[in-house]
C-alpha positions as CSV (number, residue, x, y, z in Angstrom):
1,X,52.1,176.0,102.4
2,X,51.7,175.6,105.9
3,X,55.1,176.0,108.0
4,X,55.5,172.9,110.8
5,X,56.2,174.3,114.3
6,X,59.7,173.5,115.6
7,X,59.6,170.7,118.1
8,X,60.1,171.8,121.6
9,X,63.4,172.0,123.4
10,X,63.7,169.3,126.1
11,X,64.7,171.3,129.2
12,X,68.0,170.1,130.4
13,X,67.9,168.3,133.9
14,X,69.0,170.6,137.1
15,X,72.2,169.2,138.6
16,X,72.5,167.9,142.2
17,X,73.8,170.3,144.5
18,X,74.6,167.7,147.0
19,X,76.4,165.2,144.6
20,X,78.6,168.6,143.8
21,X,79.1,168.7,147.5
22,X,80.0,165.4,147.9
23,X,82.6,165.2,145.3
24,X,83.8,168.2,146.2
25,X,84.3,166.7,149.9
26,X,86.0,163.2,148.7
27,X,88.6,165.2,146.9
28,X,89.6,167.7,149.6
29,X,89.8,164.3,151.9
30,X,92.3,162.9,149.4
31,X,94.3,165.9,149.1
32,X,94.7,166.3,153.4
33,X,95.3,162.7,153.4
34,X,97.9,162.2,150.4
35,X,99.7,165.4,151.8
36,X,99.3,164.4,155.3
37,X,101.0,160.9,154.5
38,X,103.8,162.4,152.6
39,X,104.7,165.0,155.4
40,X,104.8,162.4,157.7
41,X,106.8,159.9,155.6
42,X,109.5,162.7,154.5
43,X,109.4,163.5,158.2
44,X,108.6,167.2,157.0
45,X,106.4,168.2,160.0
46,X,106.3,166.7,163.7
47,X,104.6,163.4,164.1
48,X,101.8,164.3,165.9
49,X,100.8,167.3,163.6
50,X,100.8,165.1,160.6
51,X,99.0,162.4,162.0
52,X,96.2,165.0,163.3
53,X,96.2,166.0,159.9
54,X,96.1,162.6,158.5
55,X,93.0,161.5,160.7
56,X,91.0,164.8,159.7
57,X,91.4,163.8,156.2
58,X,89.9,160.3,156.8
59,X,87.0,162.1,159.2
60,X,86.1,164.1,155.8
61,X,86.3,161.3,153.6
62,X,83.6,159.5,156.5
63,X,81.6,162.4,155.9
64,X,81.6,162.3,152.5
65,X,80.0,158.8,152.2
66,X,76.4,159.7,153.8
67,X,76.4,162.6,152.1
68,X,76.9,161.2,148.6
69,X,74.2,158.4,149.8
70,X,72.0,161.2,150.5
71,X,73.0,162.6,146.9
72,X,72.2,159.8,145.1
73,X,68.7,159.4,146.6
74,X,67.8,163.0,145.7
75,X,68.9,162.0,141.9
76,X,66.9,158.9,142.1
77,X,63.7,160.8,143.3
78,X,63.9,163.9,141.6
79,X,65.3,162.8,137.9
80,X,68.4,165.6,138.4
81,X,71.8,164.5,137.4
82,X,75.0,164.0,139.5
83,X,74.3,160.3,140.2
84,X,77.6,159.5,138.8
85,X,79.3,162.3,140.5
86,X,77.8,160.9,143.9
87,X,79.2,157.3,142.9
88,X,82.4,158.6,142.4
89,X,82.6,160.2,145.8
90,X,81.8,157.4,147.5
91,X,84.3,155.2,145.7
92,X,86.9,157.8,146.2
93,X,86.4,157.9,150.2
94,X,86.2,154.3,150.3
95,X,89.7,153.9,148.9
96,X,91.2,156.5,151.3
97,X,89.7,154.5,154.1
98,X,90.7,151.1,152.7
99,X,94.2,151.3,154.0
100,X,93.3,151.9,157.7
101,X,90.3,149.4,157.5
102,X,92.9,146.9,156.5
103,X,95.4,147.6,159.3
104,X,92.4,147.5,161.7
105,X,91.1,144.6,160.6
106,X,94.0,142.6,160.3
107,X,95.0,143.6,164.0
108,X,91.8,142.9,165.3
109,X,88.7,145.2,165.1
110,X,88.1,144.4,168.9
111,X,91.1,146.5,169.7
112,X,90.1,149.6,171.7
113,X,90.8,152.8,169.8
114,X,92.5,154.3,173.0
115,X,95.7,151.4,173.0
116,X,98.8,152.9,172.5
117,X,101.1,150.9,174.8
118,X,101.0,146.9,175.1
119,X,102.6,144.8,177.4
120,X,103.1,141.0,177.7
121,X,103.7,141.6,181.6
122,X,100.9,143.9,183.2
123,X,101.8,144.0,187.0
124,X,105.5,144.4,186.1
125,X,105.8,145.9,182.6
126,X,109.3,146.3,181.1
127,X,110.7,149.8,181.4
128,X,111.8,152.5,179.2
129,X,114.9,153.9,180.2
130,X,116.4,155.4,176.9
131,X,113.0,156.2,175.3
132,X,112.5,159.1,177.1
133,X,115.9,161.1,175.5
134,X,114.7,160.3,172.4
135,X,111.2,161.2,172.0
136,X,110.2,165.0,170.7
137,X,108.5,167.8,172.4
138,X,105.1,167.0,171.0
139,X,105.4,163.4,171.4
140,X,103.8,161.9,174.6
141,X,105.1,160.9,177.7
142,X,107.1,157.7,178.1
143,X,104.6,155.1,179.6
144,X,105.6,153.9,183.2
145,X,103.1,151.4,185.3
146,X,100.1,150.2,183.4
147,X,96.9,151.6,185.2
148,X,94.3,148.5,186.0
149,X,91.7,149.8,183.8
150,X,94.4,149.5,180.7
151,X,95.6,146.0,181.7
152,X,91.9,144.7,182.3
153,X,91.3,146.4,178.6
154,X,94.4,144.4,177.2
155,X,93.3,141.3,178.5
156,X,90.0,141.5,177.2
157,X,91.4,142.8,173.6
158,X,94.7,141.1,173.5
159,X,94.6,137.6,175.5
160,X,97.3,136.1,173.4
161,X,100.1,138.7,174.4
162,X,101.7,137.3,177.4
163,X,105.3,136.2,178.2
164,X,107.4,133.8,176.3
165,X,109.3,131.1,178.1
166,X,112.1,129.4,176.1
167,X,114.6,126.5,177.2
168,X,117.5,128.3,176.6
169,X,119.9,130.7,178.6
170,X,119.2,134.1,178.9
171,X,122.8,135.1,177.0
172,X,121.3,132.9,174.1
173,X,117.9,134.3,173.8
174,X,119.6,137.8,174.3
175,X,121.6,137.2,171.2
176,X,118.7,136.1,169.2
177,X,116.6,138.9,170.5
178,X,119.1,141.1,169.2
179,X,119.7,139.8,165.9
180,X,116.0,139.6,165.3
181,X,116.1,143.4,166.3
182,X,119.0,143.8,163.5
183,X,117.0,142.1,161.1
184,X,114.0,144.0,161.5
185,X,116.0,147.6,161.2
186,X,115.0,148.8,164.4
187,X,116.9,151.7,165.6
188,X,118.9,150.4,168.7
189,X,118.4,153.6,171.5
190,X,122.5,153.7,172.9
191,X,124.7,150.7,173.2
192,X,122.6,147.4,173.2
193,X,122.1,146.2,176.9
194,X,122.8,142.4,175.7
195,X,126.3,142.7,173.6
196,X,126.9,139.8,171.3
197,X,128.7,136.7,173.5
198,X,128.5,138.6,176.8
199,X,125.9,138.2,179.9
200,X,123.0,140.1,179.7
201,X,123.2,143.7,181.7
202,X,119.4,144.7,181.1
203,X,117.2,145.6,178.4
204,X,117.3,145.8,174.9
205,X,115.4,149.3,173.7
206,X,114.7,150.2,170.2
207,X,112.4,152.2,167.9
208,X,110.3,150.5,165.3
209,X,108.5,152.1,162.8
210,X,104.9,151.7,161.4
211,X,104.4,150.1,158.0
212,X,102.5,152.3,156.2
213,X,102.9,156.1,158.0
214,X,106.4,154.9,159.4
215,X,105.6,156.5,162.6
216,X,108.1,156.0,165.5
217,X,106.9,153.2,168.2
218,X,109.3,152.4,171.0
219,X,110.3,148.9,172.2
220,X,111.5,147.5,175.1
221,X,112.8,143.8,175.7
222,X,113.6,142.3,178.9
223,X,115.1,138.7,179.3
224,X,115.4,137.1,182.8
225,X,116.3,133.9,184.0
226,X,113.4,131.6,184.5
227,X,114.2,128.0,186.0
228,X,116.8,126.2,183.5
229,X,115.4,128.6,180.6
230,X,114.6,132.3,180.1
231,X,111.5,134.6,180.3
232,X,111.0,137.2,177.5
233,X,108.7,140.1,178.0
234,X,108.1,142.6,175.6
235,X,106.3,146.0,175.5
236,X,105.9,148.5,172.5
237,X,104.3,151.8,172.8
238,X,103.6,154.7,170.5
239,X,105.0,158.1,170.4
240,X,101.4,159.9,169.5
241,X,97.6,158.7,170.3
242,X,95.2,158.5,170.1
243,X,95.1,154.9,168.7
244,X,97.8,152.6,167.3
245,X,95.2,150.4,165.2
246,X,97.0,147.4,166.7
247,X,100.5,147.9,165.8
248,X,102.0,147.3,169.1
249,X,100.2,144.3,170.0
250,X,100.9,143.2,166.3
251,X,104.5,143.5,166.6
252,X,104.8,141.9,169.8
253,X,102.9,138.7,168.8
254,X,104.9,138.5,165.7
255,X,108.6,139.4,166.9
256,X,107.9,136.5,169.9
257,X,106.6,134.1,167.4
258,X,109.8,134.8,165.1
259,X,112.2,134.8,168.7
260,X,110.4,131.4,169.2
261,X,111.1,129.9,165.6
262,X,114.9,131.0,166.1
263,X,115.4,129.4,169.6
264,X,113.8,126.1,168.3
265,X,116.3,126.2,165.5
266,X,119.3,126.8,167.6
267,X,121.6,124.1,168.3
């Protein structure tokens, strides 16, 4: 009886090296980003070092996306395995970038990447007096006058950030502003310049925190007489750079909107 020859063994498709590299890069990006996030939130390292590590993780995630797309193209053309790995790398990288992209989109993609200091008064910006004693060694110097180029950039990208005029006395407005600062749980720097029930003697200086990373940003609020009412100017500046993802402008918009609401509701 003639023996049947065994069926030929199917060759196993070779795995894509690019897909493996893309997954490895995306996983490493996730590790760096999440580790930096924990270090920043727990204040285990200086904010600047943690922020640089966080941005490095995001940069790795960005690099993983084109690498994974290239891997998928190779898999499609050569029949190698690894398509699922490449898609996982893209999904993971996009997940890591979703938070920063959402914040940037919410605060306006048009904002310049170098924006870390925003003021309602560009010609005579409110000063920071106490912030210089609160910033750390690795923090940026406290900003002073606003250069013409920076002022022009802000007018282009944040045209709605401007002084607020209210038909209340400076004393009333200052107390309302102080109440909003306390409601937001911003950390006041030193004794407040606006004691409740007393005349204004300067500015309100406080330290706010960004929503996601909890990075410290300095705020100063100046209230001056303006005819029968008061004029409010506000400045918000990051302690590290190179970008604030629009957080300073968003903080000023939100605060002045709430201050307007509180002033309209005042008896």
